[in-house]
C-alpha positions in Angstrom: 112.4 104.8 103.1 112.2 102.4 106.0 110.7 104.1 109.0 108.7 106.6 106.9 105.0 106.9 107.4 101.9 108.8 106.5 98.9 109.5 108.8 95.5 110.4 107.5 92.8 111.8 109.9 89.3 112.3 108.7 85.6 112.3 109.6 83.7 109.8 107.6 83.1 106.1 106.9 85.9 104.8 104.5 89.5 105.3 103.3 91.4 104.0 100.3 95.2 104.4 100.0 96.7 104.1 96.5 100.3 103.6 95.4 102.9 100.9 95.0 104.7 98.6 97.3 105.3 94.9 97.7 103.7 92.5 100.1 104.9 92.8 103.7 106.9 96.0 102.9 104.5 98.2 105.0 101.9 97.9 107.8 98.7 99.8 108.5 97.3 100.7 111.9 93.9 102.3 112.4 92.1 103.8 115.4 89.8 100.8 115.2 92.5 98.7 116.8 93.5 97.1 113.5 97.1 96.5 112.6 97.6 94.7 109.3 100.6 93.8 107.3 100.6 95.3 103.8 99.1 93.1 101.1 101.0 94.8 98.3 99.9 96.8 95.3 96.6 95.2 94.1 95.5 97.3 91.2 97.1 100.3 92.7 95.3 99.8 96.0 97.6 99.5 99.0 94.9 99.5 101.8 91.2 100.1 102.2 88.8 100.1 105.1 85.0 100.6 104.5 81.8 100.3 106.5 83.1 102.4 109.4 80.6 104.1 111.7 80.5 107.8 110.8 83.0 109.7 113.0 86.6 110.7 113.4 89.2 108.1 112.2 92.9 107.8 111.8 95.0 105.5 109.6 98.8 105.2 109.7 100.7 103.5 106.9 104.4 102.8 107.9 107.2 101.5 105.7 108.9 98.5 107.3 111.2 97.4 104.5 111.9 98.2 100.8 110.1 101.0 99.0 106.5 102.1 99.2 105.1 105.0 97.1 101.8 106.7 97.9 100.1 108.2 94.9 96.9 109.3 96.6 94.0 108.6 99.0 90.3 108.7 98.8 88.2 109.2 101.9 84.4 109.0 102.3 83.1 111.9 104.3 79.7 113.0 105.5 78.2 116.4 104.7 75.0 117.9 105.9 72.2 116.2 107.7 71.6 112.5 107.2 68.7 111.5 105.0 
């Protein structure tokens, strides 16, 4: 549905969003200042961002045309003391 979106907030270092959608049917905005047009379903992966500094992060995936389906997300989190 055009105008629909999903927001994921987490504390960690990476995020992977899985589902289906065609190229340019969605965009992704992060709290890192990145805004990217969707690359489409590449092996089920719609978007990923890795190598982030550990901390609080937000990612928003918004549908801009056509259909996009989200099947799941994986986030990398930190637990306990480092080392």
